[in-house]
C-alpha positions as MATLAB code, in Angstrom:
seq = 'MQSDCLFCKISQGQTDTEMLYENDTLVVFRDIHPAAPIHLLIVPKKHIRSVNDLTDADQPILSEMIMVAKEMAVAQGVEKSGYRIFINVERGGGQVIFHLHLHLIAGWHKTG';
ca = [
       0.000    0.000    0.000;
       1.182    3.482   -0.849;
       0.385    5.773    2.085;
      -0.424    8.737   -0.181;
      -2.511    6.760   -2.731;
      -6.257    7.441   -2.644;
      -7.159    4.104   -4.240;
      -4.972    2.225   -1.740;
      -6.867    3.955    1.065;
     -10.219    3.148   -0.536;
      -9.316   -0.498   -1.181;
      -8.132   -0.904    2.412;
     -11.394    0.474    3.824;
      -9.888    3.713    5.102;
     -12.629    5.848    3.498;
     -16.417    5.742    3.583;
     -16.597    4.655   -0.070;
     -19.479    2.280   -0.814;
     -18.123   -0.950   -2.296;
     -20.252   -2.579   -4.959;
     -17.947   -5.605   -5.000;
     -14.958   -6.775   -3.008;
     -12.807   -9.875   -2.798;
      -9.206  -10.577   -1.781;
      -7.848   -9.050   -4.997;
     -10.190   -6.260   -6.135;
     -12.722   -3.641   -5.138;
     -15.390   -1.994   -7.278;
     -16.966    1.371   -6.539;
     -18.626    4.254   -8.380;
     -16.512    7.007   -9.918;
     -17.098   10.294   -8.064;
     -16.933   12.168  -11.386;
     -19.026    9.901  -13.628;
     -18.688   10.181  -17.393;
     -21.850    8.114  -17.946;
     -25.029    7.142  -16.092;
     -23.093    4.078  -14.866;
     -19.397    4.630  -14.216;
     -17.635    2.041  -12.073;
     -13.980    1.622  -11.176;
     -12.484   -1.860  -10.850;
      -9.375   -1.467   -8.701;
      -6.790   -4.017   -7.575;
      -5.932   -3.934   -3.878;
      -2.267   -4.348   -4.801;
      -0.718   -0.992   -5.627;
       0.305   -1.020   -9.275;
       1.028    2.486  -10.479;
      -0.053    2.036  -14.124;
      -0.121   -0.446  -16.998;
       3.528    0.475  -17.543;
       4.365   -0.981  -14.132;
       2.734   -4.383  -14.673;
       4.867   -7.502  -14.376;
       4.264  -11.027  -15.626;
       3.152  -11.916  -12.089;
       0.275   -9.388  -12.422;
      -1.406  -11.199  -15.332;
      -3.967  -12.930  -13.057;
      -4.998   -9.537  -11.646;
      -5.676   -8.152  -15.134;
      -7.678  -11.208  -16.076;
      -9.717  -10.946  -12.893;
     -10.363   -7.239  -13.515;
     -11.920   -8.079  -16.900;
     -14.021  -10.933  -15.504;
     -15.281   -8.785  -12.621;
     -16.133   -6.011  -15.099;
     -18.274   -8.549  -16.971;
     -19.984   -9.559  -13.703;
     -20.600   -5.920  -12.784;
     -22.162   -5.254  -16.203;
     -24.644   -8.037  -15.454;
     -25.249   -6.691  -11.925;
     -25.910   -3.222  -13.358;
     -28.215   -4.605  -16.057;
     -26.176   -3.389  -19.019;
     -24.707   -6.637  -20.358;
     -27.193   -6.683  -23.249;
     -27.438   -2.956  -24.027;
     -23.656   -2.628  -23.949;
     -20.837   -1.080  -21.987;
     -17.302    0.142  -22.414;
     -14.249   -0.871  -20.394;
     -10.932    0.945  -20.587;
      -7.731    1.802  -18.753;
      -6.095    5.218  -18.983;
      -2.283    5.023  -19.002;
      -0.139    7.893  -17.712;
      -1.094   11.552  -17.680;
      -1.053   11.881  -21.491;
      -3.505    8.966  -21.700;
      -5.892   10.503  -19.192;
      -4.709    8.769  -16.007;
      -5.388   11.017  -13.010;
      -5.028    8.599  -10.082;
      -1.767    6.706  -10.340;
      -3.057    3.335   -9.196;
      -4.103    0.915  -11.929;
      -7.879    0.845  -12.458;
     -10.368   -0.226  -15.087;
     -13.335    1.980  -15.971;
     -16.718    0.467  -16.831;
     -19.104    2.999  -18.336;
     -22.622    2.403  -19.615;
     -26.265    3.226  -19.141;
     -27.134    5.508  -22.014;
     -29.396    2.901  -23.601;
     -30.032    0.524  -20.720;
     -32.463   -2.278  -21.530;
     -33.986   -5.110  -19.549;
];
């Protein structure tokens, strides 16, 4: 854990952030500045600064992030209408919090 990292604090339960999902590896919560009606962040508990800092040992975390995003799309009712998942990398790629995280955005045309 990085002591000055907001997402480390959130993932360790040091804030009052509402978790939509949590296991030993990841947490999922709503983005405080949503870019869509549904905007979730899938965040590993392990501090990984960005995609550029991933190692071969982190491959299971990335895979789990994608699978949890799929589960969260179902939980949010957007698996059929569609959703977008993406990772911003470094400041020039739009990364603002320097702790790896996957965005799930959806909800413009929610069905079901």
